[in-house]
DOTIRO-95797 format. One record per residue (C-alpha): residue in three letters; x, y, z. Coordinates in steps of 0.5 Angstrom, whole numbers, padded with zeros to 4 digits, always signed. Example, Ala and Ser with C-alpha at 12.3 -4.5 7.8 and 13.67 -1.06 7.14 Angstrom:
% residues 2
ALA+0025-0009+0016SER+0027-0002+0014
***
This chain:
% residues 46
UNK-0024-0023+0001UNK-0018-0026+0002UNK-0014-0025+0008UNK-0007-0022+0008UNK-0001-0027+0008UNK+0002-0028+0015UNK+0009-0024+0016UNK+0015-0029+0014UNK+0020-0026+0019UNK+0018-0025+0026UNK+0023-0020+0031UNK+0025-0024+0037UNK+0031-0019+0039UNK+0028-0012+0040UNK+0034-0009+0043UNK+0038-0011+0037UNK+0032-0009+0032UNK+0031-0002+0036UNK+0039-0001+0036UNK+0039-0002+0028UNK+0034+0003+0027UNK+0038+0008+0031UNK+0044+0007+0027UNK+0040+0008+0021UNK+0040+0016+0022UNK+0034+0020+0022UNK+0029+0021+0017UNK+0027+0028+0015UNK+0020+0030+0012UNK+0019+0037+0009UNK+0012+0039+0008UNK+0011+0045+0003UNK+0005+0050+0006UNK+0003+0051-0002UNK+0001+0044-0003UNK-0006+0042-0004UNK-0007+0038+0002UNK-0014+0035+0001UNK-0015+0029-0005UNK-0019+0031-0011UNK-0026+0028-0009UNK-0027+0021-0013UNK-0034+0019-0011UNK-0031+0013-0007UNK-0030+0011+0000UNK-0023+0011+0003
***
């Protein structure tokens, strides 16, 4: 099994990175209470 590739960029300026995330705005996720929450069993792990 091969290893995943190393990231090509590394965040150095965390203050600017966090500020950019805040400027993007909020992410709202809506959940439907009627939806099926459990996956159909496939017989495989994971």
